[in-house]
C-alpha positions in Angstrom: 77.9 125.5 -149.4 78.8 124.7 -145.7 76.2 125.3 -143.0 77.0 128.0 -140.5 77.3 128.2 -136.8 76.8 131.8 -135.5 78.6 132.8 -132.4 77.7 136.1 -130.8 80.3 136.7 -128.1 78.9 140.2 -127.3 76.2 142.5 -128.3 78.2 145.6 -127.4 78.6 148.1 -130.2 80.3 151.4 -130.6 78.1 152.5 -133.5 74.6 154.0 -133.6 73.3 152.5 -136.8 69.7 153.6 -137.5 68.8 150.2 -139.0 70.0 148.1 -136.1 67.3 146.8 -133.8 69.7 145.4 -131.3 71.4 148.7 -130.6 68.0 150.4 -130.0 66.8 147.6 -127.6 69.8 147.9 -125.4 70.6 144.2 -125.6 74.1 144.7 -124.3 75.7 141.5 -123.0 79.1 140.1 -123.1 79.8 136.3 -122.7 83.0 135.5 -120.8 85.7 133.8 -122.8 85.4 130.7 -120.6 81.6 130.5 -121.3 82.2 130.7 -125.1 85.0 128.1 -125.0 82.7 125.7 -123.0 79.8 126.2 -125.4 82.0 125.5 -128.5 83.7 122.6 -126.8 80.2 121.1 -126.0 79.2 121.5 -129.6 82.4 119.8 -130.8 81.8 116.8 -128.5 78.2 116.4 -129.7 78.9 116.4 -133.4 81.9 114.8 -135.1 81.2 116.5 -138.4 81.0 120.0 -136.9 84.3 121.0 -138.4 82.7 121.1 -141.8 80.6 124.1 -140.6 81.5 127.7 -141.3 81.8 129.8 -138.1 80.3 133.2 -138.3 81.3 135.6 -135.4 78.6 138.2 -135.1 76.8 140.1 -132.4 77.0 143.8 -131.9 80.5 144.7 -133.1 82.6 141.5 -132.7 85.9 143.2 -133.2 85.5 145.1 -129.9 85.1 141.8 -127.9 88.1 141.9 -125.5 89.3 138.4 -126.5 88.3 138.2 -130.1 91.8 137.1 -131.2 91.9 134.4 -128.5 88.5 133.2 -129.7 89.6 133.0 -133.3 92.8 131.1 -132.4 90.8 128.7 -130.3 88.4 128.0 -133.2 91.4 127.5 -135.6 93.1 125.2 -133.1 89.9 123.3 -132.8 89.9 122.5 -136.5 87.5 125.1 -138.0 88.9 126.2 -141.3 86.3 128.8 -142.3 85.7 131.6 -139.9 84.0 134.9 -140.8 83.5 138.0 -138.8 
């Protein structure tokens, strides 16, 4: 099983799940797309075997991140084959 890298582009969420500690604490942040790309690019340059890792996009509700499709495309173009949301 591949190890995972978790990327949380945002903690914003449009749900009010009673079991979610993040929603209750109000940790609402949103990384800019450029910040995310820089962080991932830095990881790639530091570890040649990083493409063997599974990418997990998490956070609040990742599908409401404004550039989620751009992020996924960047990850695919960067050589990551296993991406989960």
